[in-house]
Each structure stands twice: as structure tokens, then as C-alpha cells.
C-alpha positions as CSV (number, residue, x, y, z in Angstrom):
1,M,21.3,-27.9,5.3
2,S,23.8,-25.0,6.1
3,Y,23.0,-21.5,4.6
4,D,24.6,-18.2,4.7
5,L,21.0,-16.9,4.9
6,I,17.7,-17.9,5.7
7,V,15.0,-15.3,5.6
8,I,11.5,-16.2,6.8
9,G,8.8,-15.1,4.7
10,S,8.3,-14.5,0.6
11,G,7.0,-11.1,0.4
12,P,8.2,-8.1,-1.3
13,G,10.8,-7.5,1.4
14,G,11.7,-11.4,2.2
15,Y,11.8,-12.4,-1.4
16,V,13.9,-9.1,-2.6
17,C,16.5,-9.6,0.3
18,A,17.1,-13.0,-0.8
19,I,17.7,-12.4,-4.6
20,R,20.2,-9.1,-3.3
21,A,22.1,-11.9,-1.0
22,A,22.3,-14.3,-3.5
23,Q,23.8,-11.8,-6.4
24,L,26.3,-11.0,-3.9
25,G,27.4,-14.7,-3.3
26,M,25.1,-15.9,-0.5
27,K,23.8,-19.2,-0.3
28,V,19.8,-18.7,1.1
29,A,16.6,-20.2,1.5
30,V,13.7,-18.7,2.1
31,V,11.0,-20.2,4.7
32,E,7.2,-19.4,3.4
33,K,4.3,-21.3,4.5
34,M,1.8,-20.2,1.5
35,K,1.3,-22.9,-1.7
36,T,3.3,-20.0,-3.3
37,L,5.5,-17.2,-3.3
38,G,4.8,-13.2,-2.8
39,G,3.7,-13.1,0.4
40,T,0.3,-11.1,1.0
41,C,1.2,-8.2,-1.3
42,L,1.6,-10.7,-4.6
43,N,-1.1,-13.4,-3.3
44,I,-3.8,-11.4,-1.8
45,G,-3.0,-8.1,-1.6
46,C,-1.2,-5.1,-4.0
47,I,-1.5,-7.2,-7.2
48,P,-5.0,-8.5,-7.2
49,S,-6.5,-5.1,-5.7
50,K,-5.0,-3.3,-8.1
51,A,-6.2,-5.8,-11.2
52,L,-9.7,-5.5,-10.1
53,L,-9.1,-1.7,-9.6
54,Y,-8.4,-1.7,-13.2
55,A,-10.7,-3.9,-14.5
56,S,-13.4,-2.2,-12.7
57,E,-12.2,1.6,-14.1
58,M,-12.2,-0.1,-17.5
59,F,-16.5,-1.3,-16.7
60,D,-17.2,2.5,-15.5
61,E,-15.1,4.2,-18.3
62,A,-17.4,2.0,-21.0
63,A,-20.7,3.1,-18.8
64,H,-20.2,6.7,-18.3
65,G,-16.6,7.6,-20.0
66,L,-16.7,6.6,-23.6
67,G,-19.5,8.9,-25.2
68,A,-18.1,11.7,-24.7
69,L,-15.4,10.9,-27.0
70,G,-17.3,9.4,-29.6
71,V,-17.1,6.1,-29.1
72,V,-20.8,4.8,-28.8
73,V,-21.5,0.9,-27.0
74,A,-23.6,-0.6,-26.0
75,P,-24.2,-0.3,-22.1
76,P,-21.7,-2.9,-20.8
77,K,-22.4,-6.3,-19.0
78,L,-20.5,-7.1,-15.5
79,D,-19.0,-10.5,-16.2
80,L,-17.2,-10.9,-12.7
81,G,-16.2,-14.4,-13.1
82,A,-14.2,-13.2,-16.3
83,M,-12.5,-10.2,-14.0
84,M,-11.9,-12.4,-11.2
85,K,-9.9,-14.9,-13.8
86,H,-7.7,-11.6,-14.6
87,K,-7.4,-10.9,-11.6
88,D,-6.3,-14.6,-10.3
89,D,-4.4,-14.9,-13.8
90,T,-2.4,-11.8,-12.8
91,V,-1.3,-13.0,-9.2
92,A,-0.2,-16.3,-10.6
93,A,2.3,-14.1,-13.4
94,N,3.8,-12.4,-10.6
95,V,4.2,-15.3,-8.0
96,N,5.5,-17.7,-10.9
97,G,8.1,-14.8,-11.7
98,V,9.2,-14.9,-7.9
99,A,9.6,-18.7,-8.5
100,Y,11.4,-18.4,-11.6
101,L,13.6,-15.6,-9.8
102,F,14.1,-18.3,-6.9
103,K,15.7,-21.1,-9.5
104,K,17.8,-18.4,-11.8
105,N,19.3,-17.3,-8.4
106,K,19.7,-21.0,-6.9
107,I,17.8,-20.0,-3.9
108,D,16.6,-22.6,-2.0
109,W,12.3,-22.5,-0.5
110,V,11.6,-24.7,2.2
111,S,7.8,-24.9,2.4
112,G,6.4,-24.6,5.8
113,E,5.9,-22.3,9.0
114,G,9.5,-21.3,10.6
115,R,10.5,-20.8,14.4
116,I,13.6,-19.7,15.5
117,A,15.5,-21.8,17.7
118,A,18.7,-20.4,18.3
119,P,20.4,-17.6,16.2
120,E,21.7,-20.0,13.6
121,K,19.1,-22.4,13.3
122,V,15.6,-22.3,12.1
123,I,12.7,-25.5,12.4
124,V,10.2,-25.5,9.5
125,K,7.2,-27.4,10.5
126,A,5.7,-28.8,7.0
127,A,1.6,-29.2,6.2
128,D,1.8,-32.7,7.2
129,G,3.3,-31.6,10.6
130,K,6.8,-33.0,10.1
131,E,9.7,-30.6,11.3
132,T,13.1,-30.2,9.7
133,T,16.0,-28.2,11.1
134,I,18.1,-26.0,8.7
135,E,21.2,-24.0,10.1
136,T,22.3,-20.7,9.0
137,K,24.8,-17.7,9.4
138,A,22.2,-15.3,9.9
139,I,18.6,-15.2,10.1
140,V,15.9,-12.1,8.9
141,I,12.8,-11.9,9.9
142,A,10.3,-10.8,7.1
143,T,6.6,-12.0,8.0
144,G,4.8,-9.0,7.1
145,S,1.8,-8.0,8.4
146,D,-2.0,-9.3,9.4
147,V,-5.4,-8.1,9.0
148,A,-6.4,-5.6,12.3
149,R,-9.3,-7.1,13.7
150,L,-12.1,-4.8,15.2
151,P,-12.8,-6.0,18.5
152,G,-16.1,-7.8,19.2
153,V,-16.3,-8.5,15.5
154,E,-15.6,-11.6,14.0
155,I,-14.5,-12.0,10.4
156,D,-15.9,-14.8,8.2
157,E,-14.6,-13.9,5.2
158,K,-18.5,-14.4,4.1
159,T,-20.5,-11.6,5.2
160,V,-18.0,-9.7,7.3
161,V,-14.5,-9.8,5.3
162,S,-11.4,-8.8,5.3
163,S,-9.5,-7.3,2.2
164,T,-8.7,-10.8,1.4
165,G,-12.1,-12.1,1.0
166,A,-13.5,-8.5,-0.5
167,L,-10.9,-9.2,-3.4
168,S,-12.9,-12.8,-4.2
169,L,-16.8,-11.8,-3.7
170,P,-18.8,-13.9,-5.5
171,A,-21.2,-11.5,-6.9
172,P,-21.2,-7.2,-6.2
173,P,-22.8,-6.8,-2.5
174,K,-26.4,-4.6,-3.5
175,K,-25.0,-2.7,0.2
176,L,-21.3,-2.3,1.2
177,I,-20.4,-1.0,4.7
178,V,-16.4,-0.6,4.9
179,V,-15.0,0.3,8.4
180,G,-11.8,2.5,7.7
181,A,-11.3,5.5,5.2
182,G,-7.8,4.4,4.9
183,V,-6.1,3.2,1.7
184,I,-7.6,-0.1,1.9
185,G,-10.9,0.5,2.7
186,L,-11.1,3.4,-0.5
187,E,-9.4,1.2,-2.5
188,L,-11.9,-1.5,-2.5
189,G,-14.7,0.4,-1.7
190,S,-14.5,1.8,-5.1
191,V,-14.1,-1.6,-6.4
192,W,-17.3,-2.3,-5.6
193,R,-18.6,1.0,-6.0
194,R,-18.2,0.8,-9.5
195,L,-19.2,-2.5,-10.4
196,G,-22.8,-1.5,-8.7
197,A,-22.8,-1.4,-4.8
198,E,-23.8,0.9,-2.6
199,V,-21.2,2.1,-0.5
200,T,-21.0,3.4,3.1
201,V,-17.8,4.2,5.1
202,V,-17.4,4.8,8.8
203,E,-14.2,6.4,9.7
204,F,-13.4,6.7,13.4
205,L,-11.0,10.1,12.6
206,D,-12.9,13.3,11.3
207,R,-11.1,12.6,8.1
208,V,-10.0,10.5,5.6
209,L,-6.6,9.0,4.1
210,T,-4.7,9.7,7.8
211,G,-1.1,10.8,6.7
212,I,-1.6,12.2,3.5
213,D,-1.4,16.3,3.2
214,G,-4.7,17.8,4.6
215,E,-5.7,19.5,1.4
216,V,-5.4,16.2,-0.9
217,A,-7.4,14.4,1.6
218,K,-10.2,16.9,1.8
219,L,-10.4,17.1,-2.2
220,M,-10.3,12.6,-2.4
221,Q,-13.4,12.8,-0.2
222,R,-15.5,15.6,-2.0
223,T,-14.2,13.8,-5.5
224,L,-15.3,10.2,-3.5
225,E,-18.7,11.3,-2.9
226,K,-19.6,12.4,-5.8
227,Q,-18.7,8.9,-7.3
228,G,-21.3,8.0,-4.8
229,L,-19.2,6.8,-1.6
230,V,-21.3,8.0,1.7
231,F,-18.9,9.1,4.5
232,H,-19.7,8.8,8.4
233,L,-16.6,10.5,9.5
234,G,-16.0,11.1,13.2
235,H,-18.2,7.4,13.9
236,K,-17.2,4.3,15.5
237,V,-18.8,1.0,14.5
238,T,-19.5,-1.0,18.1
239,K,-21.4,-3.7,16.6
240,V,-21.9,-6.0,13.5
241,E,-24.8,-8.7,13.7
242,K,-25.9,-11.1,11.3
243,A,-29.3,-10.2,9.7
244,G,-30.9,-12.8,7.3
245,A,-28.5,-13.3,4.4
246,G,-26.9,-9.8,5.7
247,V,-25.3,-8.1,8.4
248,K,-26.4,-5.0,10.6
249,A,-24.0,-2.3,11.7
250,T,-24.4,-0.4,14.9
251,I,-22.6,3.2,14.7
252,E,-22.2,5.9,17.0
253,P,-20.1,9.1,17.4
254,A,-16.7,8.8,18.2
255,A,-17.2,11.3,20.5
256,G,-20.4,10.1,21.8
257,G,-24.1,10.3,21.0
258,E,-26.9,8.4,19.7
259,A,-26.4,5.0,18.0
260,K,-27.7,4.3,15.1
261,T,-27.8,0.9,12.9
262,I,-27.0,0.3,9.2
263,D,-27.9,-2.6,7.1
264,A,-26.0,-4.1,4.1
265,D,-25.0,-7.4,2.7
266,I,-21.6,-7.1,3.2
267,V,-18.7,-5.5,5.6
268,L,-15.7,-4.7,5.2
269,V,-13.1,-4.2,7.9
270,A,-10.4,-2.1,6.6
271,I,-9.1,-0.6,9.9
272,G,-5.2,-1.4,9.2
273,R,-2.6,-3.8,9.5
274,R,-0.7,-5.3,12.4
275,P,2.8,-6.8,12.3
276,F,2.8,-10.9,11.7
277,T,5.2,-12.2,14.5
278,E,2.8,-15.4,15.7
279,G,5.2,-18.6,16.0
280,L,8.1,-17.4,15.5
281,G,9.4,-18.1,18.6
282,L,10.6,-14.4,19.7
283,E,9.7,-14.7,22.8
284,A,11.7,-17.5,23.7
285,M,15.0,-16.3,21.9
286,G,14.4,-12.9,23.7
287,V,14.2,-11.2,20.7
288,K,12.7,-7.7,21.4
289,T,9.7,-6.3,20.4
290,D,7.6,-3.3,21.1
291,R,4.1,-2.9,20.5
292,G,3.7,-5.7,18.4
293,Q,7.1,-4.8,16.0
294,V,10.2,-6.4,16.0
295,V,13.0,-3.8,17.7
296,V,15.8,-3.2,15.3
297,D,18.7,-1.0,14.9
298,A,19.9,1.2,11.9
299,H,21.6,-1.6,10.4
300,Y,18.0,-4.3,10.8
301,A,19.6,-6.2,13.8
302,T,17.5,-7.1,16.7
303,N,19.1,-7.5,20.4
304,V,20.2,-10.9,19.5
305,P,23.0,-11.7,17.1
306,R,22.6,-12.4,13.9
307,I,18.9,-12.1,14.1
308,Y,17.7,-9.5,11.6
309,A,13.9,-8.2,10.5
310,I,12.5,-6.0,7.8
311,G,9.3,-4.7,6.4
312,D,5.8,-4.4,8.3
313,V,7.5,-6.4,11.1
314,I,9.6,-3.4,11.7
315,R,9.2,0.4,12.4
316,G,8.0,2.5,9.5
317,P,5.2,2.5,6.7
318,M,3.4,-0.7,5.7
319,L,4.3,-0.4,2.3
320,A,5.7,-3.0,-0.1
321,H,8.3,-1.2,-1.6
322,K,9.7,0.3,1.7
323,A,10.1,-3.9,2.3
324,E,12.0,-4.1,-0.8
325,D,14.6,-1.5,0.1
326,E,14.9,-2.5,3.1
327,G,15.3,-6.0,2.0
328,V,18.5,-4.6,-0.4
329,A,20.3,-2.8,2.3
330,L,20.4,-5.5,4.7
331,A,21.4,-8.0,2.2
332,E,24.8,-5.4,1.1
333,L,25.4,-4.7,5.0
334,L,25.7,-8.6,5.6
335,A,27.9,-8.6,2.5
336,G,29.8,-5.7,4.0
337,Q,28.7,-3.0,1.7
338,A,26.5,0.3,2.4
339,G,23.2,-0.5,2.5
340,H,21.2,2.4,3.3
341,V,17.3,3.5,2.8
342,N,16.4,7.3,2.8
343,Y,13.0,7.2,5.3
344,G,12.4,10.9,4.1
345,V,11.8,9.5,0.5
346,I,9.5,6.9,0.3
347,P,6.6,7.6,-2.3
348,N,2.8,6.8,-1.0
349,V,-0.1,6.2,-3.5
350,V,-3.8,5.5,-3.4
351,Y,-5.1,3.8,-6.2
352,T,-8.2,5.2,-6.1
353,T,-9.5,7.3,-9.5
354,P,-7.8,9.7,-9.5
355,E,-4.9,8.4,-8.0
356,V,-3.2,10.1,-4.7
357,A,0.3,10.4,-4.7
358,S,2.7,11.7,-2.4
359,V,6.5,12.3,-0.7
360,G,8.3,14.0,1.6
361,K,6.6,16.0,4.1
362,S,2.8,17.1,4.0
363,E,1.9,20.9,4.9
364,E,0.9,20.1,8.3
365,E,3.9,18.0,9.1
366,L,6.2,21.4,8.1
367,K,4.3,23.7,10.3
368,A,4.6,21.2,13.4
369,E,8.0,21.3,12.8
370,G,8.0,24.9,12.4
371,V,9.8,24.9,8.9
372,A,9.2,28.0,7.0
373,Y,8.1,26.6,3.3
374,A,6.8,27.9,0.2
375,V,3.8,26.6,-1.6
376,G,3.7,26.0,-5.2
377,K,0.3,24.5,-7.0
378,F,-0.9,23.7,-10.3
379,P,-4.4,22.4,-11.6
380,F,-5.0,19.5,-14.1
381,T,-8.1,22.0,-15.2
382,A,-5.2,24.1,-16.9
383,N,-3.0,21.0,-18.0
384,G,-3.6,20.4,-22.3
385,R,-2.8,16.7,-22.0
386,A,-5.5,16.5,-19.2
387,R,-7.9,18.4,-21.1
388,A,-7.3,15.9,-23.8
389,M,-7.9,12.9,-22.0
390,R,-11.0,14.4,-19.7
391,H,-8.7,13.7,-16.6
392,T,-9.0,17.3,-15.4
393,D,-9.4,16.4,-11.4
394,G,-6.4,17.2,-9.1
395,F,-3.7,19.4,-9.0
396,V,-0.1,19.3,-8.2
397,K,1.7,20.6,-4.7
398,V,5.3,21.5,-4.7
399,L,6.7,22.2,-0.8
400,A,10.1,23.8,-1.0
401,D,11.9,25.0,1.8
402,A,11.3,29.0,2.3
403,A,15.2,30.1,2.6
404,S,16.9,27.4,0.5
405,D,14.5,26.4,-2.2
406,R,15.0,22.6,-1.4
407,V,12.1,20.8,-2.0
408,L,10.7,18.9,0.8
409,G,7.3,17.3,-0.1
410,G,5.1,16.8,-3.1
411,H,1.5,15.6,-3.6
412,I,-0.2,14.8,-6.4
413,V,-3.9,14.1,-6.9
414,G,-5.0,13.5,-10.4
415,F,-4.8,10.7,-13.4
416,G,-1.2,8.4,-13.1
417,A,-0.7,10.4,-10.3
418,G,1.6,7.2,-8.8
419,E,3.9,7.6,-11.8
420,M,4.3,11.1,-12.0
421,I,5.2,11.5,-7.9
422,H,9.0,9.5,-8.9
423,E,10.3,12.8,-10.4
424,I,9.7,14.7,-7.3
425,A,11.0,11.5,-5.5
426,V,14.4,11.7,-7.4
427,L,14.6,15.2,-7.2
428,M,14.1,14.9,-3.4
429,E,16.8,11.9,-3.4
430,F,19.6,14.2,-4.7
431,G,18.6,17.3,-2.7
432,G,17.4,19.3,-6.0
433,S,15.3,22.4,-5.5
434,A,12.2,23.6,-6.8
435,E,14.5,25.5,-9.5
436,D,15.8,22.5,-10.7
437,L,12.5,20.9,-11.6
438,A,11.3,24.2,-13.0
439,R,14.0,24.6,-15.1
440,T,14.1,20.9,-16.6
441,C,12.6,20.7,-20.0
442,H,9.1,18.7,-19.9
443,A,7.8,17.2,-23.3
444,H,4.3,18.6,-24.5
445,P,1.6,17.7,-24.0
446,T,2.0,15.7,-20.8
447,M,0.3,15.4,-17.3
448,S,4.4,15.5,-16.1
449,E,4.2,19.4,-17.3
450,A,1.9,20.0,-14.4
451,V,4.7,19.1,-12.1
452,K,6.9,21.6,-13.5
453,E,4.2,24.0,-13.4
454,A,3.9,23.6,-9.7
455,A,7.7,23.8,-9.3
456,M,7.6,26.8,-11.4
457,A,4.6,28.5,-9.1
458,V,6.5,28.2,-6.3
459,A,8.5,31.3,-7.2
460,K,5.0,32.2,-8.3
461,R,6.1,32.5,-12.1
462,A,4.2,29.3,-13.5
463,I,3.0,30.3,-17.4
464,H,-0.6,28.8,-17.4
465,I,-2.1,30.0,-14.8
């Protein structure tokens, strides 16, 4: 078979790139080794984790939140099997949806592991070992990322688990150690804390959520501590040993000092992710890489003609929506259009309770760049809808250029932050000012009024504080 485009990997970047290319008239094939389409995100990442986050939030709400609203129920009982079925059903609906879209857009799924044999040839090794060669005019590497490993610690997905194993534990552990206070560690740690585990988080750095605005990160740490998570910041895990049915982790200060041990049933290693490029034949093809990432130019082209790359395997944040936008941009570029991604306006969301959402620059980044800026903040404690729903934790922060008033960043901690951040993103995409946002009428009562008030606070004219 011969194609206009072969995409290796069917995660958010790969399948979106394939669909857009097919819409633009290309004959497209996608090579995927997993049994279902959708990659890590849909199968063992974003989607199943959000299903468990929501389910565990409902369990916690039934146990602790309904009484204050006059809803009296018996203490809830956990049916973990039913909760896992909800997760699995959610995953199935999403991956089946991608399969439907492939049929709709006449995209061929070639099942197996792909290896680039030439800029116009991909060899696919099926599960039974049989190899097939397919030809193409262009190749897109969209193989995503894999779990970053902790040196000297073996992940068996039983007592020492990655995010994959943490999504399918047979029972809530009594004690869970989370290595890494990033997005994955805090989200999954929150799930199992709500379901009854004692959760200890060990982080090498002296803060949680690296890259997020410092004020936001500090508030989230305090909030999660109130929820029962225990943090050991500025510490590293030096050893994990099996101890009976559980594990024993040795930790010590990152700057040096006395070591101590922590007992647990499960250790979750969540120290980040790394680009996955193994077995693609990149070295043999002469495709340039840098610290594991595939090097590309502004149009996602590698140094080898007709070979491109998008998503987690290239520079930039490892976010599904960033990969999707790159997939669309590349398909349009290959079709002779003007594909483009604005990397300055890519939202980031942490799906803890409350949620954390950000877009653009943090205060720390603006200070480091020497940019003069103004800050507008508004707390949810002063928002009527937040009070009515008992979701008053958090605030909205808007950062604007001190001279032009152009919005440079937005940061939200609060219920529904992941939805509210997008009005700031749209504003920034069009180069809007804090005054533009402040003068845009917002429905009352809504949580989003806090975004408007934060924009008003940039000019020190917020009404409700």
C-alpha cells in the first residue's frame, strides 16, 4: 500500500494529525502497536485518571460534603469494582470514538510496531512477528512519552507502580508513597487519599508543581495538606525495598543529611515522563535527537526530508492538547496551508480538588525577564456562586503588562478552574487587555465573575473586595 502520510502513534497528536490530513484530502495510515487507538492519554493516562478523580470526588462529597447542604445520607461504601468499571467504560467510549473517526475519514489503522526504513518506507511488525512494508510521501513521528524511571528502583506495577499501575490497584492501599509532587503524583495521590489511603509525597525540589506560579503552588500545598497529604519536600528516594507484602522506602534530604525510612503498601513513581522513540530506527536514519527529544524546525520537520515529529517526542510541554494543535498545524502545512501553534497560549490544568489552571507567564517568569507588570487578584470567598456551592477555596490572578495592559498570564485555583481558564486564553490569543476582560459582561451569579473581577483588580477597581 502507498499513502500520502503515515503517522506512527495514535495518541492525541497522532490521531488528530491523521484526521486533519484526511480532511484535507490525503490518503492516511496510522501505525499503532496498542490493542486500541488513542495512545497513553486515552488508554492509561488523561482519560482514565479523570474518571477516577471524578468518582473519588463524588465518594468524598457523599461522605463529607452533603450534610451541610441538608442532604442526609448514610456513610457511603466504596465499591471499587464499580468505580473501575466506570473508568474502563469511559476509556472504551473514547477509544471506540477514535476508531469510528478513522472509519469516517477513511484512515487505515496498521496494527503493530513501526520502524522507519527510509523517508518513504515504514516497516510494521505485527504481534505475530510478521513484517509488512508500507510506502508513503511523508512520515510523522507521534509516539508520545513513557514513564520516567527512578534509578535503582524497579517498577513491577504491583507494589512499585507507575501511573499505569496506580490506575488499576485492586484495593485502596493503607499507606501510599508518591515519589514526585508534579501533576500526575498529586492527582493520583488525591484519588487514593479520598478512597482511604494515607498518602506521603516525596519531592526532590523544595516546592510542589514545578513551573506553576509560586503563589498558586503554595496555596495548593496547604490545601492538599488539609486534605491529609503529607509532604517531604527537598528530599530524594534513594532506595525502595520489598518488606513482606509491602515496601520500605529510604529517603534523605536532597542537600545531604540523615536518611530515614518510610513503610508503605504501595510506592507510586511519578517523577515525570520521557520521549518514547525506541525501535523507530532514528539513529540508523540519521534523525537528529537532543537529550531524547527529536529535533524539529518551526514546521515540525526533522533534519531528514519527509520525516516530521510532533507531541511529547519534541520540545515543549508534554500536554495532549499541545500535541493535538501541533498535529493540526502539521497536517495543514503538509497541505500547503499556514498551520501554526501559539506556544505562548497553551493552558495547563491540574485536576486536583480544587483545580489549578494557568496560561501564559507566571510572576516568577515575568520577574526573571525584567517585565514590568500589574497584578489583579480576586478570591472565590467573595464570589456569590462559590459561596452557594461551598466552593470558596482559591482565587483568580491576572497578570498584565504595566504599560500596555495586555494580559500576559492568568492563574486560577478553584472549582472549575480548568474550564474558566479558557476565557483568559482566548483573550490572550487576540492580544487583549485586562480592561477588555473587565468591560466584558459576565452572567451573575457565576464562578467566572471572579475572572472579570480579577481583571478589574489590575486597575484597582474590583467591586466586591
